[in-house]
MDTraj code that builds the backbone (N, CA, C; nanometers):
import mdtraj as md
import numpy as np

residues = "UNK UNK UNK UNK UNK UNK UNK UNK UNK UNK UNK UNK UNK UNK UNK UNK UNK UNK UNK UNK UNK UNK UNK UNK UNK UNK UNK UNK UNK UNK UNK UNK UNK UNK UNK UNK UNK UNK UNK UNK UNK UNK UNK UNK UNK UNK UNK UNK UNK UNK UNK UNK UNK UNK UNK UNK UNK UNK UNK UNK UNK UNK UNK UNK UNK UNK UNK UNK UNK UNK UNK UNK UNK UNK UNK UNK UNK UNK UNK UNK UNK UNK UNK UNK UNK UNK UNK UNK UNK UNK UNK UNK UNK UNK UNK UNK UNK UNK UNK UNK UNK UNK UNK UNK UNK UNK UNK UNK UNK UNK UNK UNK UNK UNK UNK UNK UNK UNK UNK UNK UNK UNK UNK UNK UNK UNK UNK UNK UNK UNK UNK UNK UNK UNK UNK UNK UNK UNK UNK UNK UNK UNK UNK UNK UNK UNK UNK UNK UNK UNK UNK UNK UNK UNK UNK UNK UNK UNK UNK UNK UNK UNK UNK UNK UNK UNK UNK UNK UNK UNK UNK UNK UNK UNK UNK UNK UNK UNK UNK UNK UNK UNK".split()
xyz = np.array([
    [5.3332, 1.6572, -14.8927],
    [5.3029, 1.5717, -14.7996],
    [5.4303, 1.5736, -14.6975],
    [5.3893, 1.5443, -14.5695],
    [5.4990, 1.5399, -14.4825],
    [5.4724, 1.4335, -14.3729],
    [5.5539, 1.3196, -14.3659],
    [5.5217, 1.2361, -14.2627],
    [5.6186, 1.2565, -14.1510],
    [5.5813, 1.2480, -14.0149],
    [5.6426, 1.2508, -13.9143],
    [5.6160, 1.1045, -13.8472],
    [5.7162, 1.0286, -13.8601],
    [5.7002, 0.8724, -13.8027],
    [5.6552, 0.8762, -13.6735],
    [5.7233, 0.9229, -13.5697],
    [5.6924, 0.8924, -13.4273],
    [5.6505, 1.0437, -13.3552],
    [5.5313, 1.0880, -13.4111],
    [5.4912, 1.2198, -13.3654],
    [5.4621, 1.1975, -13.2178],
    [5.3930, 1.1104, -13.1813],
    [5.3588, 1.0829, -13.0424],
    [5.4243, 0.9440, -13.0045],
    [5.4695, 0.9198, -12.8987],
    [5.5484, 0.8186, -12.8322],
    [5.4402, 0.6999, -12.8331],
    [5.4998, 0.5807, -12.8409],
    [5.4226, 0.4654, -12.8413],
    [5.3233, 0.4378, -12.7222],
    [5.3962, 0.4807, -12.5898],
    [5.3125, 0.4701, -12.4838],
    [5.1923, 0.5746, -12.4717],
    [5.2167, 0.6888, -12.5318],
    [5.1263, 0.7986, -12.5391],
    [5.0113, 0.7436, -12.6281],
    [5.0662, 0.6835, -12.7474],
    [4.9497, 0.6465, -12.8496],
    [4.8532, 0.5433, -12.7779],
    [4.9316, 0.4533, -12.6955],
    [4.8266, 0.3573, -12.6309],
    [4.7243, 0.4099, -12.5363],
    [4.7623, 0.5034, -12.4645],
    [4.6734, 0.5811, -12.3732],
    [4.5749, 0.6378, -12.4471],
    [4.6138, 0.6971, -12.5635],
    [4.4939, 0.7873, -12.6442],
    [4.4118, 0.6838, -12.7089],
    [4.4471, 0.5829, -12.7685],
    [4.3648, 0.4855, -12.8314],
    [4.2764, 0.4378, -12.7310],
    [4.3182, 0.4003, -12.5930],
    [4.2228, 0.3344, -12.4820],
    [4.1293, 0.4357, -12.4390],
    [4.1654, 0.5720, -12.4550],
    [4.0647, 0.6556, -12.4135],
    [3.9511, 0.6627, -12.5321],
    [4.0068, 0.6828, -12.6447],
    [3.8975, 0.6819, -12.7381],
    [3.7999, 0.5705, -12.7594],
    [3.8610, 0.4487, -12.7262],
    [3.7771, 0.3266, -12.7455],
    [3.6690, 0.3297, -12.6025],
    [3.7131, 0.3732, -12.4801],
    [3.6390, 0.3502, -12.3646],
    [3.5711, 0.4806, -12.3147],
    [3.6051, 0.5857, -12.3552],
    [3.5571, 0.7175, -12.3034],
    [3.3915, 0.7334, -12.3482],
    [3.3076, 0.7651, -12.2471],
    [3.1814, 0.7992, -12.3022],
    [3.1627, 0.9156, -12.3718],
    [3.2525, 0.9967, -12.3979],
    [3.2432, 1.1129, -12.4765],
    [3.2605, 1.0765, -12.6218],
    [3.3196, 0.9767, -12.6683],
    [3.3453, 0.9218, -12.7850],
    [3.2364, 0.8423, -12.8573],
    [3.1296, 0.8881, -12.9383],
    [3.0178, 0.8088, -12.9784],
    [3.0360, 0.7742, -13.1126],
    [3.1098, 0.6406, -13.1311],
    [3.1340, 0.5689, -13.2753],
    [3.0069, 0.5462, -13.3157],
    [2.9911, 0.5570, -13.4500],
    [2.8810, 0.5503, -13.5167],
    [2.9121, 0.4794, -13.6785],
    [2.8438, 0.4118, -13.7376],
    [2.8467, 0.3694, -13.8792],
    [2.7433, 0.4338, -13.9497],
    [2.7858, 0.5193, -14.0441],
    [2.6928, 0.6075, -14.1394],
    [2.6338, 0.5224, -14.2373],
    [2.5331, 0.5588, -14.2843],
    [2.4782, 0.5484, -14.4135],
    [2.4778, 0.6391, -14.5088],
    [2.5193, 0.6397, -14.6185],
    [2.5215, 0.7575, -14.7204],
    [2.4893, 0.6909, -14.8568],
    [2.4600, 0.8004, -14.9479],
    [2.4197, 0.7545, -15.0822],
    [2.5203, 0.7785, -15.1907],
    [2.5456, 0.6758, -15.2810],
    [2.6349, 0.6812, -15.3730],
    [2.5610, 0.6376, -15.5044],
    [2.5521, 0.7238, -15.6060],
    [2.5088, 0.6987, -15.7270],
    [2.3343, 0.6427, -15.6984],
    [2.2989, 0.7185, -15.6193],
    [2.1398, 0.6870, -15.5778],
    [2.1108, 0.5585, -15.4970],
    [2.2244, 0.4883, -15.4520],
    [2.2100, 0.3573, -15.3724],
    [2.2592, 0.4039, -15.2286],
    [2.1645, 0.3591, -15.1267],
    [2.2398, 0.3717, -14.9869],
    [2.3374, 0.2701, -14.9540],
    [2.4476, 0.3026, -14.8999],
    [2.5505, 0.2346, -14.8663],
    [2.5962, 0.2467, -14.7158],
    [2.6351, 0.1443, -14.6582],
    [2.6881, 0.1386, -14.5123],
    [2.8407, 0.1733, -14.5335],
    [2.8918, 0.2681, -14.4594],
    [3.0203, 0.3017, -14.4526],
    [3.1073, 0.1821, -14.3965],
    [3.2283, 0.1443, -14.4677],
    [3.2942, 0.0421, -14.4305],
    [3.3946, 0.0679, -14.3000],
    [3.3432, 0.1489, -14.1985],
    [3.4373, 0.1783, -14.0892],
    [3.3373, 0.2710, -14.0051],
    [3.3824, 0.3109, -13.8785],
    [3.3100, 0.3663, -13.7851],
    [3.3720, 0.5236, -13.7645],
    [3.2912, 0.6035, -13.7474],
    [3.3179, 0.7538, -13.7248],
    [3.3046, 0.7975, -13.6182],
    [3.3631, 0.9266, -13.5716],
    [3.3129, 0.9994, -13.4545],
    [3.3764, 1.1372, -13.4985],
    [3.3305, 1.2518, -13.4394],
    [3.3910, 1.3690, -13.4514],
    [3.3685, 1.4937, -13.3362],
    [3.4596, 1.5664, -13.3472],
    [3.4579, 1.6855, -13.2575],
    [3.5042, 1.8077, -13.3284],
    [3.4698, 1.9274, -13.2416],
    [3.5360, 2.0559, -13.2971],
    [3.4750, 2.1631, -13.2079],
    [3.5122, 2.2954, -13.2648],
    [3.4847, 2.4191, -13.1827],
    [3.3295, 2.4158, -13.1887],
    [3.2577, 2.4268, -13.0536],
    [3.1166, 2.4659, -13.0601],
    [3.0682, 2.5380, -13.1553],
    [2.9562, 2.4649, -13.2166],
    [2.8875, 2.5347, -13.3306],
    [2.9198, 2.5098, -13.4682],
    [3.0320, 2.4523, -13.4929],
    [3.0606, 2.4194, -13.6352],
    [2.9636, 2.2948, -13.6888],
    [2.9698, 2.2873, -13.8033],
    [2.8962, 2.1696, -13.8818],
    [2.9792, 2.1427, -13.9997],
    [3.0398, 2.0056, -14.0039],
    [3.1107, 1.9608, -14.1248],
    [3.0032, 1.8940, -14.2095],
    [2.9565, 1.9321, -14.3340],
    [2.8834, 1.8417, -14.4018],
    [2.9406, 1.7752, -14.5219],
    [2.9385, 1.6418, -14.5354],
    [2.9859, 1.5826, -14.6510],
    [2.8958, 1.4551, -14.6579],
    [2.9078, 1.4077, -14.7731],
    [2.8073, 1.2797, -14.8402],
    [2.6624, 1.3244, -14.7815],
    [2.6350, 1.4520, -14.7901],
    [2.4939, 1.5054, -14.7547],
    [2.4552, 1.4743, -14.6193],
    [2.5505, 1.4603, -14.5285],
    [2.5141, 1.4452, -14.3849],
    [2.5839, 1.5436, -14.2947],
    [2.5177, 1.5879, -14.1712],
    [2.5623, 1.6944, -14.1184],
    [2.6377, 1.6315, -13.9996],
    [2.7549, 1.6962, -13.9522],
    [2.8277, 1.6562, -13.8455],
    [2.8587, 1.7892, -13.7379],
    [2.7419, 1.8057, -13.6738],
    [2.7647, 1.9304, -13.5861],
    [2.8618, 1.9069, -13.4677],
    [2.9179, 2.0111, -13.4121],
    [3.0232, 1.9860, -13.2987],
    [2.9732, 2.0841, -13.1648],
    [3.0313, 2.0274, -13.0544],
    [2.9705, 2.0846, -12.9427],
    [3.1068, 2.1160, -12.8436],
    [3.2122, 2.1033, -12.8913],
    [3.3337, 2.1288, -12.8188],
    [3.4497, 2.0268, -12.8011],
    [3.5507, 2.0357, -12.7591],
    [3.6591, 1.9383, -12.7528],
    [3.6876, 1.8751, -12.6011],
    [3.6747, 1.7388, -12.6154],
    [3.7149, 1.6854, -12.4630],
    [3.8624, 1.7125, -12.4483],
    [3.9206, 1.7233, -12.3268],
    [4.0456, 1.7540, -12.2820],
    [4.1665, 1.6987, -12.3621],
    [4.1589, 1.5537, -12.3741],
    [4.2760, 1.5074, -12.4375],
    [4.2901, 1.5200, -12.5873],
    [4.1807, 1.5501, -12.6528],
    [4.1684, 1.5930, -12.8005],
    [4.2185, 1.7435, -12.8040],
    [4.1621, 1.8280, -12.7233],
    [4.2020, 1.9600, -12.7146],
    [4.3525, 1.9956, -12.6847],
    [4.4107, 1.9032, -12.6036],
    [4.5636, 1.9101, -12.5844],
    [4.6341, 1.8683, -12.7099],
    [4.5804, 1.7550, -12.7764],
    [4.6387, 1.7165, -12.8967],
    [4.6374, 1.8116, -13.0060],
    [4.5048, 1.8836, -13.0144],
    [4.4998, 1.9733, -13.1177],
    [4.5899, 2.0913, -13.1010],
    [4.6000, 2.1531, -12.9669],
    [4.7004, 2.2614, -12.9455],
    [4.8250, 2.2155, -12.9838],
    [4.8895, 2.1203, -12.9653],
    [5.0133, 2.0759, -12.9778],
    [5.0276, 2.0766, -13.1313],
    [4.9432, 2.0266, -13.2124],
    [4.9388, 2.0244, -13.3623],
    [4.9397, 2.1721, -13.4137],
    [4.8757, 2.2520, -13.3702],
    [4.8681, 2.3910, -13.4178],
    [4.9987, 2.4423, -13.3783],
    [5.0489, 2.4370, -13.2802],
    [5.2020, 2.4900, -13.2464],
    [5.2802, 2.4337, -13.3486],
    [5.2910, 2.3120, -13.3656],
    [5.4250, 2.2341, -13.4367],
    [5.3674, 2.2626, -13.5784],
    [5.2594, 2.2652, -13.6357],
    [5.2441, 2.2821, -13.7671],
    [5.2285, 2.4183, -13.8054],
    [5.1937, 2.5042, -13.7247],
    [5.1512, 2.6419, -13.7505],
    [5.0311, 2.6604, -13.8498],
    [4.9300, 2.5970, -13.7906],
    [4.8142, 2.5959, -13.8813],
    [4.6885, 2.5783, -13.7848],
    [4.5719, 2.6576, -13.7862],
    [4.4661, 2.6297, -13.6967],
    [4.3910, 2.4971, -13.7262],
    [4.3272, 2.4278, -13.6174],
    [4.2462, 2.3367, -13.6706],
    [4.1222, 2.3535, -13.5689],
    [4.0012, 2.3367, -13.6149],
    [3.8760, 2.3520, -13.5423],
    [3.7853, 2.2343, -13.5520],
    [3.8236, 2.1354, -13.6452],
    [3.7278, 2.0029, -13.6358],
    [3.8408, 1.8845, -13.6382],
    [3.7796, 1.7719, -13.6070],
    [3.8623, 1.6650, -13.5920],
    [3.7364, 1.5374, -13.6205],
    [3.7896, 1.4810, -13.7412],
    [3.6995, 1.3573, -13.7840],
    [3.7883, 1.2266, -13.7468],
    [3.7219, 1.1325, -13.6805],
    [3.7940, 0.9994, -13.6469],
    [3.7451, 0.8855, -13.7171],
    [3.8154, 0.8076, -13.7708],
    [3.7854, 0.6960, -13.8335],
    [3.8330, 0.5723, -13.7707],
    [3.7491, 0.4770, -13.7453],
    [3.7932, 0.3572, -13.6728],
    [3.7862, 0.2288, -13.7703],
    [3.8933, 0.1683, -13.7983],
    [3.8934, 0.0427, -13.8760],
    [3.9103, -0.0772, -13.7987],
    [3.8155, -0.1523, -13.7772],
    [3.8178, -0.2808, -13.6976],
    [3.9254, -0.3587, -13.7592],
    [3.9440, -0.3818, -13.8765],
    [4.0457, -0.4754, -13.9345],
    [4.0805, -0.4456, -14.0803],
    [4.1520, -0.5265, -14.1364],
    [4.1951, -0.4915, -14.2731],
    [4.0778, -0.4941, -14.3966],
    [3.9723, -0.5440, -14.3542],
    [3.8519, -0.5275, -14.4403],
    [3.7767, -0.4143, -14.4547],
    [3.8122, -0.3301, -14.3533],
    [3.7325, -0.1750, -14.3493],
    [3.8536, -0.0895, -14.3905],
    [3.7913, 0.0004, -14.4783],
    [3.8677, 0.1016, -14.5848],
    [3.8021, 0.2206, -14.5976],
    [3.8820, 0.3230, -14.6702],
    [3.8220, 0.4362, -14.7064],
    [3.8519, 0.4399, -14.8648],
    [3.7575, 0.4648, -14.9473],
    [3.7976, 0.4493, -15.0879],
    [3.8584, 0.5690, -15.1273],
    [3.9097, 0.5894, -15.2738],
    [3.9531, 0.7112, -15.3151],
    [3.8576, 0.8280, -15.3195],
    [3.9098, 0.9378, -15.2575],
    [3.8174, 1.0523, -15.2345],
    [3.9154, 1.1853, -15.2251],
    [3.8517, 1.2874, -15.2291],
    [3.9157, 1.4297, -15.1906],
    [3.8464, 1.4816, -15.0923],
    [3.8920, 1.5529, -14.9989],
    [3.8376, 1.6331, -14.8889],
    [3.8379, 1.7776, -14.9285],
    [3.7392, 1.7961, -15.0191],
    [3.7468, 1.9428, -15.0928],
    [3.6077, 2.0025, -15.0646],
    [3.5428, 1.9717, -14.9706],
    [3.4095, 2.0267, -14.9588],
    [3.4282, 2.1633, -14.9350],
    [3.3369, 2.2572, -14.9713],
    [3.3168, 2.4006, -14.9482],
    [3.3623, 2.4284, -14.8008],
    [3.4540, 2.5198, -14.7730],
    [3.4955, 2.5676, -14.6346],
    [3.6056, 2.4972, -14.5835],
    [3.6627, 2.3826, -14.6595],
    [3.8005, 2.3242, -14.6070],
    [3.8955, 2.4146, -14.6472],
    [3.9778, 2.4489, -14.5428],
    [4.0875, 2.5224, -14.5510],
    [4.2104, 2.4566, -14.5280],
    [4.3482, 2.4823, -14.5930],
    [4.4766, 2.4345, -14.5209],
    [4.4899, 2.2871, -14.5612],
    [4.6051, 2.2249, -14.4854],
    [4.6226, 2.0819, -14.4830],
    [4.5456, 2.0106, -14.3801],
    [4.5289, 1.8682, -14.3997],
    [4.4874, 1.7777, -14.2969],
    [4.5915, 1.7390, -14.2340],
    [4.5877, 1.7210, -14.0861],
    [4.6932, 1.6612, -13.9977],
    [4.6416, 1.5346, -13.9625],
    [4.6638, 1.3993, -14.0033],
    [4.6302, 1.2744, -13.9768],
    [4.7237, 1.2029, -13.8976],
    [4.6678, 1.1818, -13.7773],
    [4.7498, 1.0916, -13.6725],
    [4.6870, 0.9438, -13.6678],
    [4.7965, 0.8616, -13.6698],
    [4.7524, 0.7221, -13.6631],
    [4.7644, 0.6557, -13.5471],
    [4.6683, 0.5698, -13.4965],
    [4.6750, 0.4924, -13.3757],
    [4.6508, 0.3528, -13.4146],
    [4.7247, 0.2495, -13.3399],
    [4.6915, 0.1130, -13.3591],
    [4.7768, 0.0519, -13.4928],
    [4.7096, -0.0377, -13.5511],
    [4.7856, -0.1358, -13.6535],
    [4.8424, -0.0469, -13.7598],
    [4.9454, -0.1005, -13.8231],
    [4.9874, -0.0182, -13.9380],
    [4.9008, -0.0418, -14.0720],
    [4.8772, 0.0665, -14.1470],
    [4.7870, 0.0489, -14.2708],
    [4.8554, 0.1386, -14.3747],
    [4.8288, 0.0954, -14.4954],
    [4.9042, 0.1465, -14.6154],
    [4.8033, 0.2701, -14.6805],
    [4.8503, 0.3844, -14.6635],
    [4.7927, 0.5087, -14.7325],
    [4.8294, 0.5430, -14.8751],
    [4.7545, 0.5666, -14.9379],
    [4.7764, 0.5913, -15.0927],
    [4.7404, 0.7426, -15.1332],
    [4.8059, 0.8343, -15.2047],
    [4.7668, 0.9693, -15.2142],
    [4.8135, 0.9785, -15.3806],
    [4.7328, 1.0412, -15.4625],
    [4.7622, 1.0743, -15.5920],
    [4.8255, 1.2054, -15.5920],
    [4.9636, 1.2163, -15.6431],
    [5.0460, 1.3408, -15.6322],
    [5.0295, 1.4224, -15.7785],
    [4.9708, 1.3534, -15.8615],
    [4.9706, 1.4027, -15.9974],
    [4.8630, 1.5251, -16.0197],
    [4.8771, 1.6100, -16.1121],
    [4.7792, 1.6940, -16.1473],
    [4.6296, 1.6213, -16.1948],
    [4.5405, 1.7003, -16.1700],
    [4.4125, 1.6693, -16.2405],
    [4.4308, 1.6376, -16.3811],
    [4.3721, 1.5352, -16.4425],
    [4.3795, 1.4946, -16.5821],
    [4.5142, 1.4752, -16.6311],
    [4.6160, 1.4484, -16.5544],
    [4.7530, 1.4323, -16.6112],
    [4.7476, 1.2969, -16.6852],
    [4.8397, 1.2939, -16.7855],
    [4.8465, 1.1722, -16.8745],
    [4.9016, 1.0679, -16.8039],
    [4.9788, 1.0770, -16.6986],
    [5.0353, 0.9639, -16.6277],
    [5.0285, 1.0140, -16.4828],
    [4.9538, 0.9212, -16.4129],
    [4.9156, 0.9200, -16.2775],
    [5.0423, 0.8726, -16.1911],
    [5.0740, 0.9790, -16.0924],
    [5.1748, 0.9612, -15.9974],
    [5.1169, 0.9491, -15.8659],
    [5.1408, 0.8304, -15.8124],
    [5.0915, 0.7862, -15.6692],
    [5.1809, 0.7299, -15.5795],
    [5.1611, 0.7855, -15.4565],
    [5.2723, 0.7390, -15.3691],
    [5.1848, 0.6824, -15.2431],
    [5.2575, 0.5675, -15.2012],
    [5.1953, 0.5025, -15.0783],
    [5.2973, 0.4836, -14.9583],
    [5.2315, 0.5149, -14.8553],
    [5.3167, 0.5202, -14.7249],
    [5.2427, 0.4321, -14.6124],
    [5.3323, 0.3529, -14.5436],
    [5.2645, 0.2903, -14.4236],
    [5.2517, 0.3719, -14.3141],
    [5.1587, 0.3925, -14.2639],
    [5.1242, 0.4757, -14.1348],
    [5.1215, 0.3817, -14.0000],
    [5.2251, 0.4017, -13.9333],
    [5.2452, 0.3256, -13.8105],
    [5.1825, 0.3906, -13.6785],
    [5.1609, 0.3276, -13.5677],
    [5.1123, 0.3814, -13.4577],
    [5.2069, 0.5005, -13.3960],
    [5.1170, 0.6123, -13.3985],
    [5.1886, 0.7404, -13.3340],
    [5.2377, 0.8326, -13.4683],
    [5.2149, 0.7848, -13.5821],
    [5.2759, 0.8518, -13.6997],
    [5.1624, 0.9780, -13.7228],
    [5.2236, 1.0818, -13.7810],
    [5.1426, 1.1937, -13.8186],
    [5.1681, 1.2262, -13.9840],
    [5.0884, 1.2282, -14.0702],
    [5.0893, 1.2670, -14.1935],
    [5.0030, 1.4046, -14.2124],
    [5.0869, 1.5037, -14.2754],
    [5.0152, 1.6359, -14.3106],
    [5.0197, 1.6281, -14.4559],
    [4.8882, 1.6557, -14.5097],
    [4.8882, 1.6730, -14.6562],
    [4.7713, 1.7465, -14.6920],
    [4.7796, 1.7799, -14.8143],
    [4.6562, 1.8608, -14.8884],
    [4.5400, 1.7622, -14.9171],
    [4.4289, 1.7854, -14.8384],
    [4.3186, 1.6975, -14.8519],
    [4.2497, 1.7107, -14.9997],
    [4.2785, 1.8220, -15.0641],
    [4.2324, 1.8088, -15.2050],
    [4.2970, 1.7174, -15.2977],
    [4.4042, 1.6664, -15.2580],
    [4.4553, 1.5513, -15.3447],
    [4.3730, 1.4283, -15.3094],
    [4.3642, 1.3481, -15.4363],
    [4.2956, 1.2284, -15.4191],
    [4.3688, 1.1290, -15.3246],
    [4.2954, 1.0542, -15.2399],
    [4.3833, 0.9760, -15.1461],
    [4.2687, 0.8637, -15.0808],
    [4.3511, 0.7520, -15.0269],
    [4.2566, 0.6368, -14.9781],
    [4.3449, 0.5704, -14.8901],
    [4.2472, 0.4861, -14.8038],
    [4.3138, 0.3573, -14.7187],
    [4.2552, 0.2509, -14.7714],
    [4.3330, 0.1737, -14.8606],
    [4.2867, 0.0420, -14.9250],
    [4.2577, -0.0504, -14.8130],
    [4.1453, -0.1537, -14.8635],
    [4.1380, -0.2733, -14.7732],
    [4.2501, -0.3527, -14.7991],
    [4.2664, -0.4586, -14.7041],
    [4.3794, -0.5568, -14.7268],
    [4.3569, -0.7000, -14.6688],
    [4.3914, -0.7949, -14.7385],
    [4.3756, -0.9353, -14.6805],
    [4.4664, -0.9711, -14.5962],
    [4.5771, -0.8959, -14.5793],
    [4.6794, -0.9194, -14.4768],
    [4.6090, -0.9063, -14.3494],
    [4.6452, -0.9884, -14.2589],
    [4.5658, -0.9700, -14.1046],
    [4.6315, -0.8655, -14.0440],
    [4.5429, -0.7676, -14.0151],
    [4.5730, -0.6420, -13.9457],
    [4.4967, -0.6123, -13.8292],
    [4.5340, -0.5708, -13.7157],
    [4.4444, -0.5129, -13.6077],
    [4.3577, -0.3751, -13.6424],
    [4.3118, -0.3394, -13.5326],
    [4.2430, -0.2152, -13.5465],
    [4.3334, -0.1034, -13.5509],
    [4.2632, -0.0012, -13.6207],
    [4.3218, 0.1198, -13.6457],
    [4.2334, 0.2416, -13.6314],
    [4.2936, 0.3377, -13.5468],
    [4.2093, 0.4691, -13.5241],
    [4.2898, 0.5872, -13.5929],
    [4.2276, 0.6471, -13.6851],
    [4.2663, 0.7715, -13.7553],
    [4.1965, 0.8924, -13.7108],
    [4.2773, 0.9891, -13.6660],
    [4.2396, 1.1305, -13.6123],
    [4.2750, 1.2354, -13.7297],
    [4.1780, 1.2773, -13.8025],
    [4.1997, 1.3848, -13.9007],
    [4.1651, 1.5378, -13.8686],
    [4.2502, 1.6048, -13.8270],
    [4.2535, 1.7256, -13.7851],
    [4.2092, 1.8284, -13.9082],
    [4.1296, 1.9203, -13.9159],
    [4.1030, 1.9922, -14.0232],
    [4.0683, 2.1416, -13.9757],
    [4.0662, 2.2382, -14.0625],
    [4.0418, 2.3777, -14.0452],
    [3.9218, 2.3966, -14.1331],
    [3.7938, 2.4323, -14.0889],
    [3.6874, 2.4769, -14.1487],
    [3.6513, 2.6346, -14.1684],
    [3.6189, 2.6899, -14.2607],
    [3.5884, 2.8099, -14.2529],
    [3.4438, 2.8446, -14.1662],
    [3.4505, 2.9567, -14.0879],
    [3.3376, 2.9661, -14.0107],
    [3.2204, 3.0123, -14.0848],
])
top = md.Topology()
chain = top.add_chain()
for i, resn in enumerate(residues, 1):
    res = top.add_residue(resn, chain, resSeq=i)
    for name in ("N", "CA", "C"):
        top.add_atom(name, md.element.get_by_symbol(name[0]), res)
traj = md.Trajectory(xyz[None], top)
């Protein structure tokens, strides 16, 4: 896990957040998916982009891609140069406030390669990651506050979450760049 606190400047983060919220190219949606046979409404909104022709399938839902809008392509190119890893898919999560969250999970679907580069925009939220090996006797977890413009690079196969909080917090958008096998 590697945290880069000010990967993009505060002013650039604000410009990108405004574009994500106001561009007609970004189609935010709230998904329904099944957990233990019960249909559930996701506690956040999502959008996605990627190289034309990709499809990222998780929670039994397809996420086909049709290309990159210019601001996101530029950011992807910068990440690839600075991290030294290709990225061909981007999943965006929008959390309206502290009540919206992402539960404990792993991003270990078939075809996921390399690390995830996770860029945070907006309100500070606490991210937790399980650092211990599977079935370890003692669970070792680390939490980190992700501020506006911060970048976290981590292995998505490790269990991780963004917990809900009762603390008053504003909106947060998380951009998770991934590399999918073709």
